C-alpha positions as CSV (number, residue, x, y, z in Angstrom):
1,M,47.3,-18.2,46.9
2,S,45.2,-20.6,44.9
3,R,45.0,-20.5,41.2
4,P,42.0,-18.5,39.7
5,Q,38.8,-20.4,39.5
6,K,35.6,-19.5,37.6
7,S,33.4,-20.9,40.4
8,K,33.4,-20.5,44.1
9,T,34.2,-24.2,44.6
10,K,37.5,-24.7,46.4
11,T,39.8,-27.0,44.5
12,G,42.2,-29.5,46.0
13,G,41.4,-31.2,49.2
14,K,42.9,-33.8,51.5
15,P,45.2,-36.5,50.0
16,G,43.1,-39.6,49.0
17,T,39.9,-37.7,48.6
18,K,38.0,-38.8,45.5
19,T,36.1,-36.4,43.4
20,G,33.8,-36.9,40.5
21,N,33.1,-40.4,39.2
22,R,35.0,-43.0,37.3
23,K,32.8,-43.0,34.1
24,A,33.2,-39.2,33.8
25,G,37.0,-39.6,34.2
26,K,37.1,-42.2,31.4
27,R,35.1,-40.0,29.1
28,L,37.5,-37.1,29.7
29,A,40.5,-39.4,29.1
30,L,39.0,-40.7,25.8
31,A,38.1,-37.2,24.6
32,S,41.6,-35.9,25.2
33,A,43.1,-38.9,23.4
34,E,40.9,-38.3,20.3
35,R,41.7,-34.5,20.2
36,P,43.8,-33.6,17.2
37,S,47.4,-32.9,17.8
38,Q,48.2,-29.3,18.7
39,P,51.1,-27.4,17.1
40,W,54.3,-27.4,19.3
41,M,54.7,-24.3,21.4
42,I,57.5,-23.2,23.7
43,P,56.4,-23.7,27.3
44,T,55.6,-20.5,29.2
45,R,58.1,-21.4,32.0
46,Y,60.9,-21.4,29.4
47,I,59.9,-18.0,28.2
48,K,59.8,-16.6,31.7
49,F,63.1,-18.2,32.6
50,A,64.6,-16.4,29.5
51,A,62.9,-13.2,30.6
52,G,64.5,-13.6,34.0
53,I,67.9,-13.9,32.4
54,G,67.2,-10.9,30.3
55,L,66.4,-8.8,33.4
56,L,69.7,-9.6,35.1
57,P,71.4,-6.5,33.6
58,L,68.6,-4.4,35.1
59,V,69.2,-6.1,38.5
60,W,72.9,-5.2,38.3
61,V,72.4,-1.6,37.3
62,L,69.6,-1.0,39.8
63,T,71.6,-2.6,42.7
64,Q,74.7,-0.5,41.7
65,T,72.6,2.7,41.6
66,F,71.0,2.1,44.9
67,F,74.2,1.4,46.8
68,K,76.1,4.3,45.2
69,S,73.2,6.6,46.1
70,F,73.0,5.3,49.6
71,H,76.8,5.5,50.1
72,R,76.8,9.1,48.8
73,A,74.0,10.1,51.1
74,A,75.1,8.2,54.2
75,I,78.8,8.7,54.1
76,E,79.6,11.8,52.1
77,Q,76.5,13.8,53.1
78,Q,76.1,12.4,56.6
79,F,72.6,10.9,56.2
80,W,73.5,8.3,58.8
81,R,73.4,11.0,61.5
82,T,69.8,11.9,60.8
83,E,66.8,10.9,62.9
84,E,65.2,9.3,59.9
85,F,68.1,6.9,59.5
86,W,68.5,6.0,63.2
87,F,64.9,5.6,64.1
88,F,64.2,3.5,60.9
89,S,67.2,1.4,61.8
90,L,66.0,1.1,65.4
91,G,62.6,-0.2,64.2
92,A,64.2,-2.7,61.8
93,A,66.6,-3.9,64.5
94,L,63.8,-4.4,67.1
95,W,61.7,-6.5,64.8
96,T,64.7,-8.6,63.7
97,L,65.5,-9.4,67.4
98,W,61.8,-10.3,67.9
99,F,61.7,-12.5,64.8
100,C,64.8,-14.4,65.8
101,G,63.7,-14.6,69.4
102,S,60.3,-16.2,68.3
103,F,62.2,-18.9,66.6
104,W,64.2,-19.6,69.7
105,A,61.1,-19.5,72.0
106,L,58.4,-21.0,69.8
107,G,60.2,-22.7,67.0
108,R,58.4,-20.5,64.4
109,P,58.0,-16.8,63.6
110,W,55.4,-14.9,65.5
111,P,52.8,-13.5,64.8
112,L,52.3,-15.8,61.8
113,R,48.6,-15.2,61.5
114,V,49.2,-11.5,61.0
115,Y,51.6,-12.3,58.2
116,V,49.2,-14.7,56.5
117,F,46.4,-12.2,56.7
118,G,48.5,-9.4,55.2
119,H,49.8,-11.8,52.5
120,E,46.3,-12.8,51.3
121,L,45.0,-9.2,51.7
122,T,47.8,-8.1,49.4
123,H,46.8,-10.6,46.8
124,A,43.2,-9.3,47.1
125,I,44.3,-5.7,46.8
126,W,46.2,-6.4,43.6
127,V,43.3,-8.4,42.2
128,W,41.1,-5.4,42.7
129,A,43.8,-3.2,41.1
130,W,43.6,-5.4,38.0
131,Q,39.7,-5.0,38.1
132,G,39.2,-8.6,39.2
133,R,36.8,-10.1,41.8
134,V,37.7,-11.9,45.0
135,K,35.2,-14.7,45.4
136,K,36.5,-16.2,48.6
137,F,39.1,-15.1,51.2
138,E,40.7,-17.3,53.8
139,G,43.6,-15.6,55.6
140,W,43.6,-16.2,59.3
141,S,45.4,-19.5,59.9
142,R,49.0,-20.4,60.8
143,D,48.8,-23.1,58.2
144,G,48.3,-20.7,55.3
145,G,45.5,-19.0,53.4
146,Y,44.2,-18.6,50.0
147,I,41.9,-16.5,47.8
148,I,39.7,-17.5,44.9
149,T,39.5,-15.0,42.1
150,D,38.7,-14.7,38.5
151,T,41.9,-12.7,37.7
152,H,45.5,-13.9,37.8
153,N,48.9,-12.8,36.7
154,F,52.4,-12.8,38.0
155,W,52.0,-9.3,39.6
156,I,49.1,-10.6,41.7
157,A,50.9,-13.8,42.6
158,L,54.2,-12.0,43.6
159,A,52.7,-8.8,45.2
160,P,53.0,-10.0,48.8
161,Y,56.8,-10.5,48.4
162,F,57.4,-6.9,47.3
163,Y,54.4,-4.9,48.6
164,P,54.9,-4.3,52.4
165,I,51.3,-3.8,53.2
166,Y,51.8,-2.9,56.8
167,S,54.4,-0.3,55.9
168,F,51.9,1.3,53.5
169,A,49.3,1.1,56.2
170,V,51.6,3.1,58.5
171,I,52.1,5.7,55.7
172,V,48.3,6.0,55.1
173,A,47.7,6.4,58.8
174,Y,50.3,9.2,59.0
175,A,48.8,10.9,56.0
176,V,45.3,10.8,57.5
177,A,46.6,12.1,60.9
178,S,48.4,14.9,59.1
179,I,45.1,16.2,57.8
180,F,43.9,17.0,61.3
181,Y,47.2,17.5,63.2
182,D,50.7,18.8,62.3
183,V,52.4,15.5,62.9
184,A,55.7,16.4,61.2
185,N,56.3,19.4,63.6
186,A,54.8,18.0,66.7
187,T,57.0,18.2,69.8
188,E,54.9,16.1,72.2
189,T,56.4,12.8,73.1
190,F,55.0,9.3,73.7
191,L,57.4,6.9,75.4
192,L,60.1,9.5,74.9
193,M,59.6,9.8,71.1
194,T,57.8,12.3,68.9
195,P,55.2,11.3,66.4
196,L,57.6,11.7,63.5
197,Q,60.2,9.5,65.3
198,W,57.5,6.9,65.9
199,L,56.7,7.0,62.1
200,F,60.2,6.0,61.2
201,V,60.4,3.3,63.9
202,L,57.2,1.8,62.7
203,L,58.3,2.0,59.0
204,G,61.6,0.3,59.9
205,A,59.8,-2.4,62.0
206,T,57.1,-3.1,59.3
207,W,59.6,-3.2,56.5
208,A,61.8,-5.6,58.5
209,F,58.6,-7.7,59.1
210,H,58.0,-7.8,55.4
211,L,61.7,-8.7,54.5
212,S,62.1,-11.3,57.2
213,F,58.9,-13.2,56.3
214,T,59.7,-12.9,52.6
215,L,63.1,-14.5,53.1
216,W,61.6,-17.1,55.3
217,M,58.8,-18.0,52.8
218,I,60.7,-18.1,49.5
219,P,62.7,-21.3,50.2
220,K,59.4,-23.2,51.1
221,G,58.4,-23.7,47.5
222,Q,55.4,-21.4,47.5
223,T,53.1,-21.9,44.5
224,D,53.0,-18.1,44.1
225,L,56.6,-18.5,42.9
226,T,56.7,-21.9,41.2
227,Y,53.6,-21.2,39.1
228,H,55.4,-18.5,37.2
229,G,58.9,-20.0,37.4
230,T,60.9,-19.7,40.6
231,F,63.9,-17.9,38.9
232,F,61.7,-15.4,37.1
233,S,59.7,-14.8,40.3
234,I,62.8,-14.2,42.4
235,V,64.2,-11.7,39.9
236,I,61.0,-9.7,39.9
237,I,60.8,-9.8,43.7
238,Y,64.4,-8.6,44.0
239,I,63.9,-5.7,41.5
240,M,60.7,-4.5,43.2
241,N,62.2,-4.6,46.7
242,V,65.2,-2.6,45.6
243,L,62.9,-0.1,44.0
244,L,61.0,0.1,47.2
245,L,64.2,0.7,49.2
246,A,65.2,3.4,46.6
247,L,61.9,5.1,47.2
248,F,62.5,5.1,51.0
249,L,65.9,6.5,50.5
250,I,64.6,9.3,48.2
251,V,61.9,10.2,50.7
252,G,64.1,10.0,53.7
253,A,67.3,11.6,52.4
254,P,67.0,15.1,51.1
255,E,70.3,14.7,49.3
256,V,68.8,12.0,47.0
257,S,66.1,13.0,44.6
258,F,64.3,11.2,41.8
259,A,66.3,13.2,39.3
260,S,69.7,12.4,40.9
261,F,68.7,8.7,41.2
262,A,67.7,8.6,37.5
263,R,71.0,10.3,36.4
264,E,73.0,7.7,38.5
265,F,71.0,4.9,36.9
266,G,71.6,6.2,33.4
267,A,75.4,6.6,34.1
268,N,75.6,3.0,35.5
269,A,73.6,1.6,32.6
270,N,75.9,3.4,30.1
271,G,78.9,2.0,31.9
272,L,77.6,-1.5,31.8
273,L,76.8,-1.2,28.1
274,Q,80.3,0.1,27.4
275,K,81.9,-2.9,29.2
276,A,79.5,-5.6,28.1
277,G,79.2,-4.4,24.4
278,P,82.7,-5.4,23.3
279,L,82.5,-8.7,25.2
280,L,79.1,-9.5,23.5
281,L,80.6,-8.7,20.1
282,E,83.6,-10.9,20.8
283,A,81.3,-13.8,21.9
284,M,79.3,-13.4,18.7
285,R,82.4,-13.5,16.6
286,A,83.6,-16.6,18.4
287,A,80.3,-18.3,17.8
288,G,80.4,-17.4,14.1
289,L,77.5,-15.1,14.3
290,R,79.4,-12.1,12.9
C-alpha cells in the first residue's frame, strides 16, 4: 500500500526516472537549509517500538488464555469430535496442501492475484471505516498493488494481515442465505456435505489462505510493516489474529463463551501480575529506583 497522498498523482516510479527540475530542487534544498532549527523530538519509530514492548504482557496473557480455553473445549469437553472442528480443520488442511503444492509446481503461491486484490480491498475497506477516501485502486497484479488515499494510520496499514476478508465474505454470504433459507438445519447435500458443513470447510480454507499468505508476506519487508516499525506491526498483527481465533472458538464451541473467555483472561492477567510484580520491584531496587 502506498503512503497517503493529497493528489491523485502516483509517487515513485522506475529507478533512474527524473522528476521535477534541477532549479526547483536547489531552491528546496536552500529553503530547508535556512529553516530555523526544530526542537529535538523522539522519533515515532522509537515510541512505537516501546509500545510494542509494552504490549508483550498482553501477548502472553492472550496467548495463554486462548490455548487454555481451546484445551478445555477440545480435550476436556470433546470439542475435537464436533463437525465444526473437523470440517474447519479439513478446509484448512486442503488449502495448506494446495499452497505448498503451488510452490512445488509453480515456484510461487497461487492464486497470487486473488490475494493481492483482497489485500488492497482490505486497505480500502478500512480507509472507508475511518471515513477516508480512496482516490486510486490498483489490485490485480502478481507484482503487487496499491491504493492512494487521504487517510492513513497503522490500523489501515496492517488490516490485511489480521482481517481475513474472504472468511468474512463467507460469513456474510451465509448470513444473507439464511434470510431466505434455513441453512443451519438443511439436510440436503452437495458433494456429500450439507450447507453447514460447507460453511466450516470454507471458513477453514479461507482462514488458512489468510494465514499462509500473511506468513509468506511478512518476511518480505512490506512497507505496510516497516512504515510503522516492524516489531510494533508484528505485535499488533499477532494480537489481532489471536483475537480472531478466539472469536472463531467462541462461536464454534458452545463450551466457550465471551464471559468464560473474559474470566480466564482476568485470571491469567492476575497470575502474571503476581509473578512479575515482585520481580519488577526487585529490579527497581537493584537499579536504585526504590
